[in-house]
Backbone as a ProteinNet text record, in pm:
[ID]
protein_1_A
[PRIMARY]
MTLEIFVPFWGDPALLRLTVDSVRAQRNPDWRLVVIDDCYPDDSVGAWFSTLDDERITYVRNEVNLGITENYREAIRRASEPAITILGCDDLLHPNYVDVVNRTLELVPDADVVQPGVDVIDEHGRVVRPLVDRVKQGLLAPRNGRGIAVLHGEAMATSLIRGDWLYWPSLTFRTETLRRIDFREGLPIIQDLALLMDIAFEGGTLAYNPALAFSYRRHGGSASQKTLLDGRRFRDERTYYAQASALARSRGWTHTARTARVRLMSRLHGVAELPSVLRHGTSAGIRSTLAHVFLV
[TERTIARY]
4771.3	4845	4930.5	4958.9	5065.6	5173.9	5287.4	5426.5	5478.1	5531.6	5605.9	5757.4	5834.7	5947.5	6046.9	6140.2	6227.4	6351.1	6419.4	6556.6	6646.9	6727.9	6816.5	6928.6	6947.8	7048.2	7177.2	7298.2	7413.3	7495.1	7544.7	7598.2	7631.7	7634.9	7654.9	7483.8	7487.1	7350.6	7296.4	7434.3	7364.5	7323	7374	7326.6	7190.6	7163.1	7033.4	6935.2	6960.3	6865.9	6827.6	6924.4	6889.7	6790.4	6846.9	6735.6	6581.2	6584.7	6447.5	6389.8	6444.5	6385.8	6349.2	6398.6	6365.7	6248.1	6216.6	6080.7	5968.9	5999.9	5901.9	5842.2	5956.9	5928.1	5854.3	5804.3	5713.2	5596.1	5565.3	5438.5	5317	5336.3	5243.7	5245.6	5138.3	5159.5	5138.5	5111	5067.8	5174.8	5261.1	5373.9	5399.8	5459.1	5501.9	5633.1	5718.1	5880.6	5892.7	5991.6	6029.8	6183.5	6232.3	6382.3	6431.1	6527.3	6554.1	6716.4	6748.6	6871.3	6935.6	7048.6	7130.1	7228.8	7176.3	7252.6	7382.6	7360	7471.9	7513.5	7637.8	7664.7	7664.4	7549	7508.4	7380.2	7363.6	7218.3	7146.2	7232	7168.9	7077.6	7078.4	6982.1	6856.4	6831.4	6719.9	6645.7	6752.8	6704	6647.4	6699.4	6657.2	6510.3	6480.5	6371.2	6254.8	6288.1	6189.8	6127.8	6212.9	6154.7	6082.6	6043.5	5967.3	5816.5	5736.5	5611.8	5523.3	5547.4	5481	5440.8	5327.9	5275.9	5310.6	5358.9	5394.4	5532.7	5626.2	5749.9	5770.9	5841.7	5875.3	6013.4	6081.5	6213.6	6212.6	6283.1	6330.8	6472.8	6503.4	6635.2	6670	6721.8	6757.3	6826.1	6767.4	6825.1	6993.1	7010.5	7147.6	7200.5	7310.4	7327.3	7330.1	7254.3	7193.3	7284.4	7359.2	7427	7322.3	7398.6	7314.7	7215.2	7250	7146.9	7042.4	7070.8	6962.5	6881.5	6928.7	6843.6	6767.1	6820.3	6707.3	6578.8	6610.7	6509.5	6429.6	6495.6	6407.8	6285.4	6340.1	6227	6130.2	6161.8	6066.5	5999	6034.8	5929.4	5841.3	5878.1	5789.6	5705.7	5713	5641.6	5498.7	5404.6	5258	5160.8	5239	5179.4	5214	5136.6	5174.9	5315.3	5363.9	5496.9	5574.5	5690.4	5807.2	5923	5983.5	6127.6	6224.6	6345.5	6451.9	6545.7	6520.2	6608.1	6736.1	6864.8	6996.2	6974.6	7056.8	7041.5	7128.4	7172.3	7241.7	7198.8	7078.4	7046.6	6937.5	6894.5	6768.7	6664.4	6546.9	6414.2	6399.4	6372	6328.8	6182.6	6127.6	5984.8	5876.3	5917.9	5804.6	5818.5	5914.9	5937.6	5807.7	5729.9	5608	5511.5	5480.2	5410.9	5450.1	5598	5641.9	5623.7	5654.1	5652.6	5498.6	5408.9	5259.7	5205.9	5254.4	5205.4	5260.8	5396.1	5443.7	5369.4	5331.6	5247.5	5119.5	5075.1	4908.1	4939.3	5026.4	5062	5103.7	5173.2	5228.5	5200.7	5070.2	5036.6	5083.2	5144.6	5220	5349.4	5414.7	5566.3	5604.3	5715.2	5761.4	5852.8	5916.5	6031.5	6019.5	6033.4	6014.7	6140.6	6203.3	6330	6286.2	6277.7	6274.4	6414.1	6399.2	6525.4	6597.9	6733.4	6815.6	6928.5	6964.6	7100.2	7206.1	7319	7415.5	7491.7	7491	7542.4	7686.5	7782.8	7920.1	7864.7	7953.2	7942	7897.7	7904.7	7898.3	7757.6	7672.3	7558.5	7560.9	7668.1	7693	7666.3	7601.1	7550.7	7686.8	7727.8	7824.9	7818.6	7892.1	7851.2	7993.6	8043	8123.5	8105.6	8231.7	8231.6	8131	8105.6	8033.1	7891.3	7846.9	7707.9	7678.8	7782.5	7755.3	7731	7771.9	7780.5	7645.8	7604.4	7479.7	7368.6	7362.9	7260.3	7242.6	7380.8	7380.8	7387.2	7424.1	7449.5	7347.1	7345	7283.4	7128.2	7072.4	6941.2	6870.4	6737.1	6661.7	6608.3	6573	6493.2	6360.3	6278.9	6133.1	6086.6	6153.9	6121.8	6152.8	6046.7	6033.4	5939.5	5896.2	5790.9	5850.5	5764.5	5809.2	5860.2	5984	6047.4	6003.9	5938.7	5891.2	5988.5	6057.9	6127.1	6053.8	6060.6	6015.5	6054.7	6105.4	6170.7	6300.5	6298.6	6444.1	6502.1	6401	6467.3	6521.5	6454.1	6492.8	6639.5	6644.4	6766.8	6880.6	6863.6	6953.9	7006.8	6920.9	6957.1	7043.6	7011.9	7070.8	7209.4	7225.3	7342.6	7438.6	7379.1	7489.9	7558.9	7479.2	7535.2	7425.3	7464.4	7361.1	7334.7	7220.5	7214.7	7113	7053.1	6995.8	7058.8	6983.3	7012.9	6933.5	7006.1	6934.2	6833.9	6889.1	6823.1	6707.6	6705.9	6602.8	6480.1	6485.9	6394.5	6281.2	6151.2	6055.8	6000.6	5955.6	5950.6	5790.7	5750.9	5598.3	5658.4	5580.6	5649.6	5612.3	5516	5502.8	5603.6	5682.8	5779.1	5888.7	5917.5	6049.8	6032.8	5897.3	5879.2	5898.9	5882	5887.5	6026.4	6096.6	6253	6325.9	6427.6	6518.9	6652.4	6727.1	6872.7	6939.6	7021.5	7106.3	7212.3	7262.5	7363.7	7494.7	7611.2	7741.7	7786.1	7688.7	7705.7	7696.9	7745.6	7719.6	7755.4	7858.1	7893.8	7771.4	7725.6	7627.5	7493.9	7467.3	7329.5	7204.9	7234.4	7118.7	7099.7	7206.1	7211.7	7145.1	7206	7134.7	6990.1	6948	6800.7	6725.8	6766.5	6689.7	6707.5	6813.4	6811.6	6725.3	6702.8	6604.9	6464.1	6446	6293.5	6280.1	6384.4	6368.9	6342.6	6438.4	6415.7	6287.2	6224.7	6097.2	5975.5	6015.5	5941.9	5877.6	5949.3	5919.2	5915.2	5878.9	5859.3	5930.7	6016.9	6072.1	6013.1	5993.5	5933.6	6030.6	6098.1	6189	6108.7	6085.8	6040.5	6135.9	6177.8	6293.1	6292.6	6160.3	6129.2	6228.2	6292.4	6414.7	6330	6379.7	6303	6380.4	6536.1	6618.6	6762.3	6799.8	6980.2	7043.7	7120.5	7199.1	7350.9	7400.8	7502.6	7624.6	7720	7854.1	7950.4	8026.8	8126.2	8268.8	8353.5	8502.4	8558.1	8535	8581.2	8466.5	8384.5	8266.2	8306.3	8217.2	8262	8266.6	8188.7	8171.1	8327.2	8369.6	8519	8615.9	8602.3	8688.7	8714.1	8579.4	8586.6	8628.1	8640.4	8710.7	8855	8907.7	9055.4	9116.1	9036.6	9075.6	9031	8973.1	8941.9	8823.3	8722.6	8592.8	8504.6	8491.2	8385.3	8394.9	8497.9	8526.5	8543	8554.8	8582	8427.7	8337.8	8190.2	8136.3	8177.8	8094.5	8141.7	8244.7	8285.1	8213.2	8190.9	8127.2	7969.4	7906.2	7772.9	7745.3	7833.6	7795.7	7813.9	7901.5	7898.7	7754.9	7718.9	7579.8	7482.1	7462.8	7358	7378.4	7477.2	7499.2	7443.1	7464.1	7400.5	7257.9	7210.2	7059.3	7010.8	7056.7	6980.5	6986.4	7092	7109.9	7001.7	6963.9	6870.5	6731.8	6725.6	6580.8	6582.8	6690.1	6694.3	6688.4	6763.3	6757.7	6904.3	6940	7057.3	7128.1	7060.2	7103	7173.4	7103.5	7112.4	7228.7	7239.7	7360.8	7491.8	7484.4	7604.5	7625.7	7562.5	7585.9	7645.1	7618.4	7683	7802.5	7819.3	7963.1	8057.7	8023.2	8107.9	8151.2	8045.3	8026.7	8129.8	8094.8	8176.7	8184.4	8082.2	8067.1	8134.4	8134.6	8180.3	8350	8381.9	8536.1	8588.6	8492.3	8527.8	8543.9	8449.9	8457.7	8592.9	8628.1	8757.5	8884.7	8878.6	8977.5	8968.4	8875.6	8844.5	8901.8	8868.8	8924.7	9069.6	9123.6	9259.9	9358.9	9361.5	9492.7	9470	9333.5	9333.5	9354.9	9321.7	9355.9	9501.4	9574	9718.8	9783.8	9706.4	9782.7	9755	9619.3	9571.9	9544.2	9516.7	9456.8	9571.7	9539.3	9624.3	9658.1	9734.9	9794.6	9682.8	9592.8	9482.1	9380.7	9371	9287.3	9347.5	9479.5	9526.6	9517.4	9536.5	9529.4	9375.6	9281.4	9141.7	9093.2	9156.1	9110.8	9163.3	9297.5	9339.1	9285.6	9248.8	9183.8	9043.9	8975.7	8833.6	8841.3	8951.7	8943.1	8990.3	9088.2	9149.6	9106.7	9052.9	9031.7	8897.1	8874.3	8741	8644.7
2191.3	2320.9	2285.1	2315.8	2321	2383.9	2284.8	2353.7	2384.2	2495.9	2547.3	2532	2470.5	2409.9	2487.9	2579.6	2629.3	2587.6	2560.2	2525.4	2628.4	2726.5	2802.3	2734.5	2701.8	2617.9	2683.8	2646.1	2636.9	2530.9	2419	2342	2197.4	2085.2	1954.7	1913.7	1885.4	1820.1	1692.6	1623.6	1486.3	1506.3	1587.7	1608.7	1668.6	1764.9	1827	1722.8	1622.3	1537	1463.4	1414.5	1345	1439	1566.3	1664.4	1649	1661.4	1642.5	1534.2	1410.9	1302.6	1270.2	1327.5	1323.5	1425	1514.2	1602	1517.2	1457.4	1375.7	1247	1194.9	1059.4	1113	1246.8	1269.6	1218.1	1135.6	1068.5	1152.4	1278	1382.6	1435.4	1429.4	1487.7	1624.2	1701.4	1833.1	1940.2	1939.9	2022.7	2089.2	2183.7	2235.3	2277.4	2246.5	2266.3	2356.5	2455.6	2548.6	2553.1	2521.9	2524	2643.6	2731.7	2864.5	2837	2809.3	2786	2927.5	2932.7	3087.2	3094.1	3046.9	3038.9	2944.2	2815.7	2705.2	2671.1	2668.4	2640.1	2490.2	2441.1	2307.5	2283.4	2266	2249.2	2119	2032	1890.4	1925.5	2033.5	2051.9	2074.9	2170.1	2203.5	2081.9	2017.5	1900.6	1800.6	1763.6	1685.2	1707.6	1832	1869	1856.4	1869.2	1866.1	1709.1	1636.3	1485.3	1442.9	1541	1515.6	1531.6	1436.3	1454.6	1485.8	1599	1643.6	1762.2	1815.9	1964.2	2029.5	1974.7	2031.5	2081.2	2054.2	2084	2194.5	2297.3	2399.3	2436.1	2460.8	2489.4	2613.4	2699.9	2824.5	2862.2	2924.6	2980.2	3134.1	3181.9	3305	3380.7	3500.8	3538.9	3598.8	3631.5	3667.1	3590.4	3579.8	3535	3615.6	3580.3	3656.1	3664.4	3560.4	3512.9	3482.3	3423.3	3334.1	3398.5	3543.5	3616.6	3652.6	3712.1	3767.9	3637.3	3531.1	3408.8	3377.4	3389.7	3350.8	3473.2	3591.3	3686.2	3657.2	3604.2	3563.7	3465.5	3359.9	3246.9	3321	3399.9	3476.6	3564.5	3631.4	3695.9	3606.9	3508.6	3399.1	3323.9	3323.8	3249.1	3278.5	3185.2	3230.9	3134.2	3065	3007.2	3050.4	3037.9	3087.1	3039.5	2927.6	2867.3	2847.7	2832.8	2809.9	2749.6	2659.7	2620.4	2651.6	2683.7	2717.9	2621.9	2529.6	2402.3	2406.9	2339.6	2331.1	2260	2286.2	2192.3	2065.5	2025.5	1892.7	1831.8	1884.7	1830.3	1756.5	1658.2	1576.6	1577.7	1582.7	1556.9	1429.8	1394.1	1253.1	1245	1127.3	1118.1	1167.3	1199.9	1259.2	1422.1	1480.2	1614.7	1711.2	1694.4	1766.5	1756.9	1621.5	1604.6	1651	1648	1686.5	1846.7	1918.9	2068.9	2116.6	2036.1	2078.7	2045.6	1934.3	1911.1	2006.1	2046	2143.1	2295.3	2310	2445.6	2456.1	2304.9	2307.7	2304	2261.6	2274.4	2416.4	2505.7	2639.6	2702.4	2751.4	2817.7	2972.8	3022.4	3144.4	3120.2	3023.5	2992.4	3074.6	3157.8	3202.3	3123.1	3035.7	2925.2	2804.5	2702.2	2571.6	2497.6	2422.6	2360.3	2207.2	2120.8	1972.3	1902.2	1767.9	1710.8	1673.3	1697.6	1672.6	1590.2	1500.8	1432.9	1485.3	1451	1526.3	1394.7	1431.1	1328.4	1389.2	1308.7	1373.1	1369.1	1404.1	1421.1	1286.4	1183.3	1038	1009.7	1063.1	1055.5	957.4	949.5	881.8	941.2	904.6	985.3	984.1	1122.4	1149.9	1230.6	1233.1	1329	1414.6	1524.5	1591.8	1673.7	1706.9	1792.5	1899.2	1983.1	2088.7	2054.3	1930.6	1887.9	1823.8	1762.6	1695.3	1835.2	1914.9	2028.8	2083.6	2138.3	2177.8	2101.2	1997.6	1878.5	1827.1	1835.3	1787.4	1883.1	1994	2094.4	2234.6	2248.3	2399.7	2369.9	2284	2266.7	2277.5	2330.5	2325.5	2181.3	2145.5	2026.3	2050.5	1979.4	1962.3	1840.4	1742.8	1601.3	1556.9	1480.6	1450	1525.3	1644.3	1731.3	1840.9	1916.2	2064.8	2165.3	2210.3	2328	2458.7	2548.1	2671.1	2787.8	2873.3	2990.1	3122.9	3230.7	3346.6	3450.6	3555.9	3691.1	3659.4	3730.8	3731.5	3593.5	3479.3	3358.1	3300.6	3314.2	3273.2	3325.5	3467.1	3541.9	3490	3489.2	3431.4	3299	3198.4	3064.9	3081.3	3152.9	3141.7	3234.2	3317.4	3387.1	3302.6	3246.1	3156.4	3056.2	3006.3	2937.6	2873.1	2914.7	2888.1	2722.2	2686	2519.1	2494.2	2601.3	2565.5	2506.9	2459.8	2407.5	2473.1	2612.1	2678.2	2619.5	2518.6	2451.7	2388.6	2331.5	2255.7	2330.6	2465.7	2539.8	2583.2	2572.4	2631.8	2763.4	2849.8	2994.2	3038.5	3115.5	3181.1	3284.5	3285.3	3348.8	3517	3550.3	3684.9	3743.5	3642.7	3723.7	3750.2	3643.6	3669.3	3775.4	3817.4	3936.6	4068.1	4062.3	4173.1	4218.9	4093.3	4084.2	4050.9	4154.2	4095	4057.3	3991.3	3981.8	4113.7	4091.9	4221.1	4215.2	4325.6	4355	4357.4	4318.9	4298.3	4195.4	4092.4	3970.7	3841.9	3815.5	3717.8	3586.1	3564.1	3429.8	3376.2	3486.2	3450.4	3517.4	3538.7	3614.7	3560	3404	3325.3	3343.2	3382.1	3382.4	3521.8	3628.9	3761.5	3778.2	3696.2	3710.2	3667.2	3543.7	3466.6	3568.2	3616.7	3716.5	3822.8	3865.8	3978.5	3922.5	3823.7	3758.7	3766.7	3713.6	3723.7	3860.9	3934.6	4086.4	4182.1	4121.6	4157.7	4082.6	4001.3	3898.1	3795.2	3741.9	3606.2	3497.2	3371.4	3252.9	3147.1	3075.8	2929.8	2812.8	2734.1	2607.2	2482.7	2417.3	2290	2174.4	2096.1	1951.2	1861.4	1785.9	1695.7	1561.2	1550.1	1452.4	1459.2	1345.8	1347.8	1334.9	1455.9	1455.4	1535.9	1535.4	1618.4	1564.1	1549	1528.7	1651.8	1703.5	1830.9	1760.1	1815.1	1756.9	1839.3	1803.4	1880.6	1829.8	1912.5	1876.6	1912.7	1830.3	1867.7	1983.5	2022.2	2140.1	2231.3	2250.6	2339.5	2487.3	2578.7	2706.3	2771.7	2726.7	2743	2718.9	2593.5	2558.6	2665	2701.7	2800.2	2922	2973.2	3099.4	3098.6	2977.1	2951.6	2971.5	2910.6	2900.2	3064.5	3131.4	3259.8	3370.6	3345.7	3449.7	3512.6	3498.5	3567.9	3530.1	3402.9	3350.3	3422.6	3411.7	3452.3	3615.4	3676.5	3824.5	3872.1	3793.6	3830.5	3811.3	3684.7	3688.6	3783.1	3806.2	3926.2	4046.7	4091.9	4206.6	4212.2	4087.6	4059.2	4061	3985.5	3956.1	4121.3	4183	4322.6	4389	4380.4	4456.4	4381.7	4244.4	4186.5	4235.2	4271	4300.8	4419.1	4523.9	4648.6	4654.5	4574.7	4572.6	4515.4	4409.1	4343.4	4466.5	4543.5	4629.3	4754.6	4778.7	4887.8	4826.8	4709.2	4625.5	4603.5	4640.4	4607.9	4459.7	4378.4	4224	4201.4	4210.8	4222.5	4096.8	3981	3841.7	3826.8	3856	3816.8	3932.8	4042.9	4124.3	4075.6	4030.7	3977.2	3838.5	3765.8	3636.6	3671.7	3762	3811.6	3865.2	3934.7	4007.3	3892.2	3798.7	3700.6	3605.2	3564.8	3478.5	3350.2	3286.5	3184	3073.9	3022.2	2889.3	2956	3043.3	3107.4	3114.8	3135.2	3136.7	3009.3	2896.1	2785.1	2713.9	2747.4	2687.7	2746.5	2875.2	2921.5	2821.6	2796.3	2706.1	2562.4	2506.7	2391.7	2383.8	2499.7	2521.8	2558.3	2603.3	2666.2	2549.7	2434.6	2349.9	2323	2323	2316.6	2458	2547.3	2690.2	2712.4	2656.1	2665.6	2581.4	2475.9	2383.3	2421.6	2473.2	2509.2	2630.2	2713.8	2850	2948.9	3051.9	3170.6	3260.6	3339.5	3418.2	3521.7	3548.7	3641.3	3533.5	3431.1	3347.8	3288.5	3298.6	3255.8	3366	3497.4	3630.8	3616.1	3614.5	3630.8	3512.7	3403.1	3297.7	3325.2	3367	3413.2	3525.5	3634.8	3740.7	3702.2	3615	3569.2	3498.3	3428.3	3347.6	3429.8	3527.9	3608.1	3745.7	3804.8	3945	3959.3	4071.4	4116	4155.4
-4093.3	-4142.8	-4237.3	-4349.9	-4456.1	-4406.9	-4408.5	-4383.3	-4500.2	-4515.8	-4626.5	-4617.6	-4696	-4659.8	-4793.9	-4746.9	-4844.9	-4851	-4958.6	-4972.3	-5038.5	-4986.8	-5059	-5108.1	-5236.1	-5284.3	-5329.8	-5284.3	-5334.9	-5270	-5355.6	-5282.5	-5371.3	-5306.6	-5358.4	-5423.1	-5575.3	-5610.8	-5556.4	-5536.7	-5472.3	-5353.5	-5256.3	-5131.5	-5119.9	-5237.3	-5247.9	-5272.8	-5367.2	-5396	-5279.9	-5180.9	-5069	-4966.3	-4979.5	-4873.4	-4928	-5079.1	-5131.8	-5106.4	-5114.6	-5084.4	-4963.5	-4855	-4726.7	-4690.2	-4765.9	-4787.4	-4822	-4944.8	-5002.6	-4913.1	-4828.7	-4746.4	-4623.2	-4612	-4491.4	-4465.7	-4344.6	-4344.5	-4341.2	-4322.3	-4329.6	-4462	-4545.1	-4685.2	-4693.1	-4578.4	-4576.4	-4584.7	-4702.3	-4702.4	-4843.2	-4857.1	-4981.3	-5004.8	-5085.8	-5091.6	-5206.5	-5175	-5264.5	-5266.6	-5387.8	-5384.5	-5465	-5400.6	-5488.7	-5482	-5624.2	-5666.5	-5698	-5627.1	-5636.2	-5744.4	-5857.2	-5985.4	-5963.1	-5907.3	-5880.8	-6020.9	-6074.3	-6184.3	-6220.3	-6241.3	-6267.3	-6323.3	-6475.2	-6551	-6486.4	-6417.7	-6383	-6291	-6208.8	-6092.2	-6138.8	-6221	-6299.2	-6373.6	-6433.1	-6513.9	-6437	-6323.5	-6230.8	-6165.3	-6135.6	-6069.1	-6181.3	-6311.3	-6403.9	-6414.2	-6368	-6352.2	-6265.1	-6172.7	-6061.1	-6070.7	-6041.2	-6059.3	-5931.4	-5896.8	-5760.2	-5737.4	-5750.4	-5757.9	-5633.1	-5544.6	-5422	-5424	-5524.3	-5522.7	-5631.1	-5603.5	-5713.1	-5705.7	-5820	-5836.2	-5892	-5845.8	-5917.9	-5921	-6012	-6001.4	-6023.9	-5941.2	-5930.9	-6061.1	-6118	-6218.8	-6212.4	-6082.8	-6039.8	-5898.8	-5894.4	-5729.2	-5639.1	-5543.5	-5447.3	-5304.8	-5285	-5170.7	-5075.2	-4955.2	-4858.8	-4797.5	-4754.4	-4665.2	-4756.6	-4845.9	-4958.1	-5009.7	-5033	-5058.5	-4955.8	-4838.2	-4707.4	-4734.2	-4749.2	-4749.5	-4894.8	-4992.5	-5099	-5051.9	-4970.9	-4931.9	-4852.9	-4763.2	-4682.8	-4760.9	-4868.3	-4957.7	-5014.3	-5066.6	-5123.2	-5027.7	-4910.3	-4820.1	-4830.4	-4820.5	-4828.3	-4732.8	-4644.8	-4534.2	-4395.6	-4294.2	-4163.6	-4106.9	-4138.5	-4069.7	-4176.8	-4190.8	-4287.2	-4212.3	-4282.2	-4257.6	-4362.8	-4316.4	-4433.3	-4402.9	-4499.8	-4464.8	-4537.7	-4483.9	-4544.1	-4653.3	-4773	-4890.3	-4876.7	-4772.9	-4723.2	-4607.4	-4544.8	-4431.4	-4452.6	-4353.2	-4386.7	-4277.3	-4329.4	-4236.4	-4213.8	-4102.3	-4060.8	-4100.6	-4128.8	-4182.6	-4082.6	-3958.4	-3864.3	-3839.7	-3930.2	-3922.3	-3899.9	-3998.4	-4030.6	-3904.2	-3868.6	-3766.3	-3629.9	-3602.1	-3482.6	-3460.3	-3582.5	-3612.6	-3581.3	-3649.6	-3612.6	-3481.3	-3429.7	-3292.5	-3195	-3211.8	-3117.3	-3133.3	-3255.7	-3276.3	-3234.8	-3220.7	-3169.8	-3015.7	-2953.8	-2803.3	-2768.9	-2844.9	-2807.8	-2914.5	-2940.4	-3052.7	-3062.5	-2966.5	-2982.3	-2988	-3037.5	-3078.6	-3195.6	-3165.9	-3309.7	-3368.4	-3275.4	-3342.3	-3278.2	-3360	-3296.1	-3333.7	-3235.9	-3253.7	-3230.8	-3332.5	-3306.8	-3251	-3202.1	-3169.1	-3309.2	-3272	-3377.2	-3339.1	-3470.2	-3444.9	-3561.7	-3540.4	-3626	-3726.5	-3858.5	-3933.3	-4007.5	-4054.7	-4132.7	-4285.5	-4351.7	-4505.3	-4557.9	-4489.6	-4552.9	-4492.5	-4411.2	-4353.5	-4232.8	-4173	-4042.7	-3922.3	-3830.2	-3699	-3623.3	-3590.8	-3505.6	-3384.9	-3292.5	-3186.9	-3151.9	-3244.2	-3214.3	-3047.3	-2993.9	-2871.8	-2871.3	-2978.3	-2975	-2955.3	-3026.9	-3013.5	-2904.8	-2813.5	-2684.8	-2614.2	-2614.3	-2508.8	-2545.7	-2673.2	-2713.4	-2659.8	-2700.1	-2644.7	-2515.9	-2441.5	-2311.1	-2210.7	-2233.7	-2115.6	-2161	-2285.7	-2296.3	-2362.1	-2404.4	-2439.9	-2313.5	-2298.6	-2186.7	-2172.8	-2058.9	-2007.9	-1959.4	-2017	-1931.3	-1942.1	-1867.6	-1870.8	-2027.7	-2066	-2208.2	-2298.4	-2226.9	-2298.1	-2359.8	-2410.4	-2476.1	-2394.8	-2404.5	-2342.8	-2378.6	-2307.2	-2372	-2306.7	-2388	-2347.7	-2393.1	-2314.2	-2375.1	-2321.9	-2418.3	-2369.8	-2336.2	-2205.9	-2145.9	-2110.4	-2079.3	-2055.2	-2178.6	-2298.7	-2443.4	-2480.1	-2449.9	-2485.5	-2396.2	-2251.9	-2178.2	-2206.2	-2247.1	-2281	-2427.8	-2512.7	-2652.9	-2630.9	-2553.9	-2548.5	-2431.4	-2368.8	-2287.4	-2378.6	-2478.3	-2574.4	-2672.6	-2811.2	-2914.6	-2930.8	-2889	-2883	-3002.7	-3069	-3166.8	-3285.3	-3402.3	-3517.1	-3637.2	-3686.5	-3777.3	-3873.9	-3974.6	-4065.5	-4026.2	-3905.4	-3829.1	-3794.6	-3777	-3728	-3794.1	-3744.4	-3812.2	-3748.8	-3840.9	-3782.3	-3827.1	-3724.5	-3792.8	-3894.2	-4008.2	-4117.2	-4076.7	-4015.2	-3972.5	-3894.4	-3821.5	-3731.7	-3796.5	-3923.2	-4010.5	-4098.3	-4127.4	-4196.2	-4119	-3991.1	-3912.4	-3844.1	-3820.8	-3787.8	-3872.4	-3944.1	-4039.8	-3981.4	-4088.2	-4039.3	-4030.1	-3937.2	-3905.4	-4009.7	-4062.4	-4152.7	-4067.8	-4171	-4122.3	-4021.4	-4008.7	-3917	-3980.6	-4099.7	-4171.1	-4122.3	-4034.7	-3977.4	-3864.7	-3796.2	-3664.8	-3687.9	-3816.3	-3845.4	-3777.7	-3771.4	-3721.9	-3577.4	-3481.2	-3360.6	-3341.2	-3416.1	-3389.8	-3442.5	-3522	-3549	-3441.2	-3391.6	-3289.2	-3162.9	-3133.2	-3004.9	-3042.6	-3148.2	-3184.3	-3148.2	-3200.2	-3183.8	-3022.8	-2944.9	-2797.6	-2753.5	-2804.2	-2752.2	-2775.7	-2855.3	-2892.5	-2815.1	-2713.6	-2644.5	-2709.4	-2793.3	-2880.8	-2788.1	-2851.3	-2771.1	-2843.9	-2791.3	-2848.7	-2790.8	-2876	-2820.2	-2855.9	-2778.5	-2819.8	-2774.2	-2874.5	-2857.3	-2896.1	-2789.8	-2802.1	-2897.4	-2952.6	-3018.7	-3150.7	-3186	-3282.5	-3426.4	-3492.6	-3622.5	-3744.2	-3705.1	-3792.9	-3799.8	-3907.8	-3893.7	-3986.2	-3901.9	-3931.5	-3976.7	-4087	-4170.9	-4105.7	-4054.3	-4018	-4130.9	-4196.2	-4281.7	-4217.6	-4249.4	-4183.4	-4240.7	-4380.4	-4456	-4489.2	-4396.6	-4415.4	-4425.9	-4471.8	-4475.3	-4315.5	-4232.3	-4097.2	-4050.5	-4057.3	-4030.3	-4064.8	-4180.9	-4252	-4170.2	-4129.2	-4065.7	-3923.1	-3876.2	-3742.4	-3777.4	-3876.3	-3919.4	-3957.4	-4010	-4057.9	-3961.2	-3845.8	-3756.5	-3745.8	-3862	-3877	-3789.1	-3755.6	-3656.6	-3533.9	-3475.1	-3335.8	-3322.7	-3429.3	-3429.3	-3438.2	-3532.1	-3537.3	-3387.8	-3338.6	-3213.6	-3099	-3098.3	-2992	-3014.7	-3162.5	-3213.9	-3145.6	-3184	-3159.9	-2987.2	-2922.4	-2767.3	-2706.1	-2744.5	-2691.8	-2749.6	-2850	-2900.7	-2812.2	-2785	-2731.4	-2565.7	-2522.1	-2383.8	-2362.9	-2465.2	-2463.9	-2487.3	-2564.7	-2589	-2463.2	-2393.5	-2259	-2157.5	-2140.5	-2041.8	-2057.8	-2205	-2224.9	-2186.2	-2159.5	-2134.8	-1985.8	-1914.5	-1782.3	-1768.9	-1865.7	-1834.2	-1800.6	-1673.4	-1603.8	-1633.7	-1610	-1631.9	-1766.4	-1866.7	-2017	-2039	-1981	-2017.1	-1949.4	-1818.6	-1764.8	-1829.1	-1883.5	-1959.5	-2093.5	-2142.5	-2268.6	-2255.9	-2152.2	-2139.8	-2096.9	-2006.7	-1965.9	-2068.4	-2171.3	-2278.4	-2228.6	-2131.2	-2076.6	-2187.2	-2248.3	-2343.5	-2460	-2516	-2628.2	-2623.7	-2500.6	-2473.6	-2469.2	-2406	-2390.5	-2534.6	-2630.7	-2753.3	-2824.6	-2813	-2839.3	-2784.3	-2669.9	-2607.4	-2693.3	-2722.7	-2767.2	-2896.8	-2972	-3123.5	-3131.4	-3030	-3019.8	-3110	-3053.2	-3116.4	-3270.2	-3320.3	-3468.7	-3530.4	-3476.8	-3530.1	-3530.3	-3413.4	-3417.9	-3549.7	-3559.4	-3661.1	-3785.1	-3817.7	-3949.7	-3985.4	-3892.1	-3911.5	-3956.8	-3997.1	-4066	-3918.7	-3960.2	-3832	-3774.3	-3856	-3826.1	-3740.4	-3785.7	-3715.4	-3563.6	-3567.7	-3422.8	-3333.2	-3395.2	-3322.2	-3260.5	-3359.6	-3325.2	-3199.7	-3211.7	-3133.5	-2975.6	-2988.4	-2844	-2791.2	-2879.2	-2836	-2771.5	-2831.5	-2800.8	-2671.5	-2629.7	-2501.9	-2388.8	-2425.7	-2298.4	-2302.5	-2400.1	-2384.5	-2323.3	-2242	-2166.6	-2301.9
[MASK]
++++++++++++++++++++++++++++++++++++++++++++++++++++++++++++++++++++++++++++++++++++++++++++++++++++++++++++++++++++++++++++++++++++++++++++++++++++++++++++++++++++++++++++++++++++++++++++++++++++++++++++++++++++++++++++++++++++++++++++++++++++++++++++++++++++++++++++++++++++++++++++++++++++++++

């Protein structure tokens, strides 16, 4: 099966080139890459792609800046294969990524989402293990010996709302699922979790293959970190957790609803981030973090 890989681009051209090189280094050649440049102000990006002699690689530039969510939608609109990956423009595939995804889909043919094994790298490409990733990988990710763990419907929803242990850019999706289930409006910071929960609420299936196949890049000054400091991250989380609890109750998923209402791991994340927010955050960020930790 041809794996279609999309890279919505706005970022560092040097890191994008490393990302593209990681795709080109796949042991399995059955892939197609589409880079969608969201009007990044650097002409060198398009010029570099024009030097690549590989018919599997397509570079397109949007006529106007769409923004991150709409550029994701543009990738989904352009998809022509049964399964797609929406890869971050600074993350890296390991040479076995296509093989791991294809093998997982062979073994779990009804999977809507595939999560491969992930390590975490910093802005310099060094493997790191921040606390958040030790918790994700050590406590939250499901275990099935060394085999593939499969979660469906309520079990998938409960696992993710307990603590989102997935790595969005590493995921491969069934294209039809993404066309049927759109991103929720008004939740830009945690739109990935909301989409995955909606897949679960529709009875979807998640397959986790722990075979290491992806490097997720964490930046100290990332946009995600800024949303913690200014309060938007935890504000959006509180909003969505309340929505998820209500959706779960409407389906009779009492365990999921209770987990969303308590949001223990999310509160503990607030506790872990509080010292940094107190030192570097805005007043709104401090209020939001304290509310996230202490308010019901």
